[in-house]
N, C-alpha and C positions, 0 to 999 in steps of 0.2 A: 504494500500500500504506500509506504513512504517512498519507495523507488519510483512508483508511477507518478506520485505527486511531484517529485523532483524533476522527472522528465517533462511533465506538463508545464511546470514553471519555466524550465529551460526553453521549451518550444515557444511559450508565450513571450518570454523576454527577448528571444531572438527574432520574433516576428516584428518587433519594434525597430529593428535595424533596417529601416527602409532606405537608408543611404547607400546600401551595398549595390554596386553596379559592376558587372564584369568589364574588365578593361577593354576588351575587343568585342563585346557583345552590344546589342542594341538596347538603348535606354527606353523608358516608358513613352517617350515622344517619337520613337522609331529611328532616331539618329544614332550613329555610332562614332567612336573615336577615330576609326579609320577614315570616315568621311571628313572629319575635322582635319586630320593630317593630310588629306588630299588637297586641302585648301592652303597648303603651306608653300611659300616661295622662299628659297634660300639665296642670299646675296652671293653674287659671283665671287669666286676666290682667285687669287693671283699667284698662288704657290701650288706645286704639285700635290703636296699633302692636303692643302685646303680643297683642291678640286676632288681628290679621292674621297674626302670626308663628305663634301657636298653631294657627290654622286651617291654615296651610301645612304645618306639621309633621304634623298629623293627616290631611291630605289623602291619600287613597289607602289609608289604614289600614282593615283589615277591622273590622267591628263584632262584638261578642259574644265577642271573645277574652278570655282570662283576663289581667287587668292585672298582669303580672309586674314591669314597670318603671314608674317615675314620672320625670317630667322637670320640674325647676324652671327657670324662666326669669327673668332680670333684664334687661329691655329698656330701652334709652335711645335717644333720638333727638335730632337737632339739625339746624339748617339754617344754611348760611353763604352769603354772596354770593361768587360766582366772578368775575363781571364786570358792570359797570353801563354801559349805553350811554345817556347822557343825551339825545343827539340823537333817538334812537328811543324814548325813555322805556321801555326794556325792561331787564330784569335777568336774568342767568343765575345760578341758585342751585344749591347742592349739598345734597342731603338725605342725612344719615348715620343709619343705624340700626345699633346694636350690641347684642349679647346675650351675657350670661354664662349658661351652662347647666350643670346638674348632673343627671346620671343616677343614680337610686338604686333599690335593690331595694324593691319595694312591701311585701314581708312583713317584712323586718328593718329597713328604713329606712336601711340602710348605703349610703353614697355609693360608686358604682362608677366613675364617670368624670365629669370636668368640663372645661370649656374655654370659650373666647370666640371670637366671630366677628363680622364686621361686613360691611355693604354700603354703598356710596356711589353714588348716582345723581344725575344733574343734570336740571334742568327750567328752563323759561323763565317769567318773570313779565312779562306784557305790559300790566299795569294795566287789565285788564278783569276785574272781580271773579269772574264765573262761570268764565272761562277759567283764571284764576290758582288758584282753589280746585280745579278739575278737574286741573290740572297737578300741584299739590302732592299731591293724593290719589293720582294715578297714580304719582307718584314713591314715595310711601309703600308702595303695593301692590307695585311692582317690587322695592323694597328688601326687603320681607318675603318675597317669593317667592325671591329670591336667597339670603337669609339662611336661610330654612327649608330649602331644598335643601342648603345647605352643612352645616347642623346634622344633617339626616337622613343625609347621607353620612358624616359623622364618627361618628355613633352606629352606623351599619351597619358601618363599619370596626372600631370597638371591639368590637361584638358578634360579629363574624366571628372575633376572636381568642380569644373566651371558650369554655371547655369547656362543653358542654351536659350536662345530667344532673342 
């Protein structure tokens, strides 16, 4: 009897949590966060790292949507040596990409949300020019992918908390 009462109380208290909304599901008004993200334009970038990050954020967005939101990015990148093995003439490096982002309303220009994120990936340098360039480029691409997915998730979480209308 006590167990049934506890379960009933728990169900009733959870039913009051009407603010729950699946991040990628449809809300009560029929809109979804994916629709809001389709209305996102990202400011052109002037570095390769910035271009890769911009492309990752826009990847999967529908075209032709009304550009309701804009996103400004400030992307920085650096490389550091993790380990150097002189006997094998190879080096382990870490590629770091970080970005500060600002979401703004396209019509008013008002800042809505901002934040920072980073990604850190490692790669090997084996003193073979083509291999080294390929490894560094692959590290940059992996970092941009991780960083882009993180920023999209943060934007989706923010937009999920906003009232539509």
